N, C-alpha and C positions, 0 to 999 in steps of 0.2 A: 504494500500500500504506500502510495506517495504522500509525502508531507506537503501541506500548503505553506509556502514560505512568505506569503503576503506580497504586496506590490513591490516591484523593483524600483528603487529610488535612486536618483542622482542628487549629490550634495555639492555645495560650494567647495572647491578644492582648497580654499584657504582655512575655513573654520568648521567644515563638515556640517553646516546647516542644510537641512533637506530643502531643495528648491524645485524639483520637478520629478515626474514619474515617467518611467520608460513607456508605459502604455499610452502616454500623451504625445509621443513622437509622431509627427506627420511626415517628415522627410529628414534624411541624413545627408542630403545632397546640397547643402548650403555652404557658403563661404563667409567666414567671419573676418574680423580685422586681422586676426593672427592665425589663420588657417581654417580648418574644417569646422563646421557648425551644424547644429540640428535645429529644425523648426518644430516647436511644441505648440499644442493647442491651449495648454494651461501652464501656470507657474504658481509657486507658493513661496512664502517667506522672502519676498523680494520687494523692493521699492522701485517705483517708476519715476525717472527723472523728468526734467523739462523736455517738451517736444521741440524737435528741430527738423527742418527739411534736409535730407542727406542724399546725395547722389550715390546710388549703389549700382552693382553690376547690371541689375534688371531695370534701371531707371530711377527717377526721383521718387522718394518716399518720405512721408513724415513719420519719424521714429522718436523713441525716447529710450535712453539707456536704462537698463535694469541692473540693480545691484543687490547684493545679499543684505537682508535686513539686519543681520548681526554684525558683520565685519565691514560692510560698505564696499566690498570688492565689486567692480563692474564685471558682470558675467555675460552680457550680450545686450540685446535691445528688444523693444516691443514695437511692432508695426502698428501705427495709428491710422495711416492713410496711404493708399497706393494710387498714383495718378494714372497709371496705365490700366485699362480694363482687364487685361490678362493677368494682372498681379493682385487684383482685389481679394483673392482668397487669403492673402497674407494678413489682411487687416484684423487687428485684435489678437494676433498670434505672437509668439515669443521666439527669439533666436537665442540659444545658449551656445557659446563657443565651447567646442569639445575640450580644449585645454583648460577651461575654467570650471569644469564639473567632473566629479568622480563617481563611479558606481559605489553604492553603499551596501556592503555585505552581500554581494551576489556575483 
């Protein structure tokens, strides 16, 4: 009989505060400021910074940096607005840079 291990959690690499769940990954094919990044539908234990228009690989977006609520480390950003119609699916979603999160006990 298999044991239920609970949800697979990612934590802030700096302080190990839980910030997102593996089941909320939409895509692993994103690029962050410092390499590979994941697109998530939800986040937790983060603070959303001020919004800004930022030119990204897929065009201009309004985004806000997200940081760990405990240690204030910037972990990625939240998409607030996409100007291109093909990019609208990103609105309200979160980018976590792979180098800024760690798998917690799995």
